[in-house]
C-alpha positions in Angstrom: 115.0 122.5 75.8 112.8 119.8 74.3 114.2 116.4 72.9 113.4 117.5 69.3 115.4 120.7 69.7 118.7 118.9 70.4 121.3 120.1 67.8 122.8 117.7 65.2 126.1 118.2 66.8 124.6 117.1 70.1 123.0 114.1 68.6 126.3 112.9 67.2 127.9 113.2 70.7 124.9 111.4 72.2 125.5 108.6 69.7 129.2 108.4 70.6 128.3 108.4 74.4 125.8 105.6 73.9 128.5 103.4 72.3 130.9 104.0 75.1 128.2 103.5 77.8 127.1 100.2 76.1 130.6 98.9 76.0 131.0 99.6 79.7 127.5 98.6 80.9 126.6 96.0 78.4 123.4 95.9 76.4 121.1 95.6 79.3 119.0 97.4 81.9 121.9 99.3 83.5 122.8 100.8 80.1 119.1 101.8 79.5 118.9 103.4 82.9 122.2 105.3 82.4 121.4 106.4 78.8 117.8 107.5 79.5 119.1 109.6 82.5 121.8 111.1 80.4 119.3 111.9 77.5 117.0 113.5 80.0 119.7 115.5 81.7 121.2 116.8 78.4 117.7 117.7 76.9 116.6 119.6 80.1 119.8 121.3 81.1 120.1 124.9 80.0 123.8 124.5 79.5 123.5 121.1 77.8 126.5 121.8 75.4 128.9 122.2 78.4 127.4 119.2 80.1 127.8 117.0 77.1 131.4 118.1 76.6 132.1 117.4 80.3 130.8 113.9 79.9 132.5 113.2 76.7 135.8 114.2 78.2 135.3 112.2 81.4 133.9 109.0 79.9 137.2 107.3 79.0 138.2 105.0 81.8 135.5 106.2 84.1 133.5 103.6 86.1 129.7 103.4 86.0 129.3 104.6 89.5 131.1 107.8 88.8 129.1 108.1 85.5 125.9 107.7 87.4 127.0 110.5 89.8 127.9 112.8 87.0 124.5 112.4 85.3 122.8 112.5 88.7 124.4 115.9 89.3 122.8 117.4 86.2 119.4 115.6 86.8 119.4 116.9 90.5 120.2 120.5 89.4 117.4 120.3 86.8 114.8 118.9 89.1 115.5 120.6 92.5 117.4 123.8 91.8 114.2 125.8 92.5 113.6 124.1 95.8 115.0 125.6 99.0 116.6 122.5 100.8 118.3 124.4 103.5 117.9 123.3 107.1 116.4 126.7 108.2 113.7 126.5 105.6 112.8 122.9 106.4 112.6 123.7 110.1 110.4 126.8 109.5 107.7 125.7 107.0 105.2 128.5 106.6 106.9 130.5 109.1 106.1 128.2 111.9 108.7 127.4 114.6 108.8 123.8 115.8 107.5 124.7 119.3 104.4 126.3 117.7 103.4 123.5 115.4 100.1 121.9 116.7 99.7 118.2 117.1 98.6 116.4 113.9 95.2 114.9 113.6 94.0 112.2 111.3 91.4 113.3 108.7 89.6 110.0 109.0 87.8 108.0 111.8 89.8 104.9 110.9 91.1 103.4 114.1 94.5 102.5 112.7 95.2 106.0 111.4 94.1 107.4 114.8 96.6 105.1 116.5 99.4 106.2 114.1 98.8 109.8 114.6 98.6 109.4 118.4 102.0 107.6 118.4 103.5 110.2 116.0 102.4 113.0 118.4 103.6 111.3 121.4 107.2 110.4 120.2 107.6 113.6 118.1 107.1 115.5 121.3 109.4 113.3 123.3 112.3 113.4 120.8 111.8 116.9 119.5 110.8 116.2 115.9 108.1 117.9 113.9 105.2 115.3 113.6 104.5 116.5 110.1 108.1 115.4 109.1 107.6 112.1 110.7 104.2 111.7 108.7 106.1 112.5 105.6 108.7 109.7 106.4 105.9 107.2 107.0 104.0 108.2 103.8 107.2 107.6 101.7 108.3 104.5 103.6 105.2 102.4 103.9 102.1 104.5 102.9 100.8 104.0 106.5 100.9 100.2 106.2 102.1 98.8 109.7 102.7 95.3 108.1 104.8 96.5 105.1 108.1 94.7 104.4 110.5 95.7 101.8 112.4 93.3 99.5 115.5 93.9 101.6 113.8 93.3 105.0 112.9 96.7 106.2 109.9 96.4 108.4 106.8 98.3 109.4 105.6 102.0 109.2 109.0 103.6 109.2 110.8 100.6 107.5 113.3 99.7 110.1 116.0 97.2 109.2 116.4 94.3 111.6 119.7 95.6 113.0 118.5 99.1 113.3 115.4 98.0 115.2 117.5 95.9 117.6 119.8 98.9 118.2 116.8 101.1 118.9 115.3 98.6 121.3 112.3 97.9 119.0 110.9 94.5 120.0 108.1 94.2 117.4 108.7 96.3 114.3 105.2 95.6 113.1 103.6 97.2 116.2 102.5 100.7 115.3 103.6 102.2 118.6 106.9 100.4 118.9 107.9 101.0 115.2 107.2 104.7 115.4 108.9 105.1 118.7 112.1 103.6 117.2 111.9 105.4 113.9 111.3 108.8 115.5 114.2 108.2 117.9 116.4 107.3 115.0 115.5 110.2 112.8 116.0 112.5 115.7 119.5 111.2 116.2 120.3 111.9 112.6 118.8 115.4 112.7 121.1 116.2 115.7 124.1 114.5 113.9 123.7 116.8 110.9 123.1 120.0 112.9 119.3 120.3 112.3 119.3 119.5 108.6 116.3 117.4 107.8 117.6 116.7 104.3 121.0 115.4 105.5 119.1 113.4 108.1 116.9 111.8 105.3 120.0 110.9 103.3 121.4 109.1 106.4 118.0 107.5 107.1 117.7 106.2 103.5 121.2 105.2 102.6 123.2 105.4 105.8 125.8 107.8 107.2 128.6 105.6 105.9 127.4 105.9 102.4 127.3 109.7 102.8 130.9 109.7 104.1 132.2 107.4 101.4 130.6 109.7 98.6 131.9 112.9 100.1 128.5 114.3 101.0 128.9 117.3 103.4 126.0 119.4 102.6 122.4 119.3 101.0 124.1 120.5 97.7 125.8 117.1 97.5 122.5 115.1 97.2 123.5 114.4 93.6 126.3 112.3 94.8 124.0 109.8 96.5 122.3 106.7 94.9 119.3 107.5 92.6 117.0 106.0 95.2 118.1 108.6 97.8 118.1 111.4 95.3 114.3 110.7 94.8 113.7 109.9 98.4 114.7 113.2 99.9 112.5 115.5 97.9 109.7 113.1 98.0 109.7 113.1 101.9 110.1 116.9 101.9 107.1 117.3 99.6 105.0 115.1 101.8 106.2 117.1 104.9 105.1 120.3 103.3 101.7 118.8 102.4 101.1 117.6 106.0 102.3 120.9 107.5 100.0 122.8 105.3 97.0 120.7 106.4 97.9 121.2 110.0 97.9 125.0 109.9 
């Protein structure tokens, strides 16, 4: 449903919701983000009337985190309902079993990329992770920049936090081989922890297993409960994963 097709009744409700949100979040960025997400969710959701009624009935006394989760649930269903995010599908892209996937090869003669791909192949084999999946993580995390540092201090190709790097035995997070070894080891642990689900492993890799537990995430269908960064991160990595897997066939 397009924005200009929202009913008059819906527009009235949206106006009321905006006032309630503004009183809770203030007239700043947080309000803008929440309201734009709400508007998008209502305009795109086929059952927008039911969605708006649910939001209106749940707004009084509701904190902003819960409000963000409610909007995120609708947004997630709109964006990703058509994607198969099950572990069996992600582990069997294009009908290939992990043991049959060939080593990945760089499409460039660049020495840095050759080194990255060599390390990805080496440690993917050692820890039993699809190398295309690792490439998807690296693409999303650092866009293949070994010297990348995030605003919160995550380092290198697979954006390892200092405490995580220390736990994994990574001595130099900006070293290509050392970073990839630690990152692949870590994601392999998360895949095992979540019984082979790459999507669940990605949620933990991005936001932490503690965040998942606190928010009651028990399956891939609960992605909407995660912070917006993680809701965007998981399908982004899975998209890159599919792209790399297709190229390697």
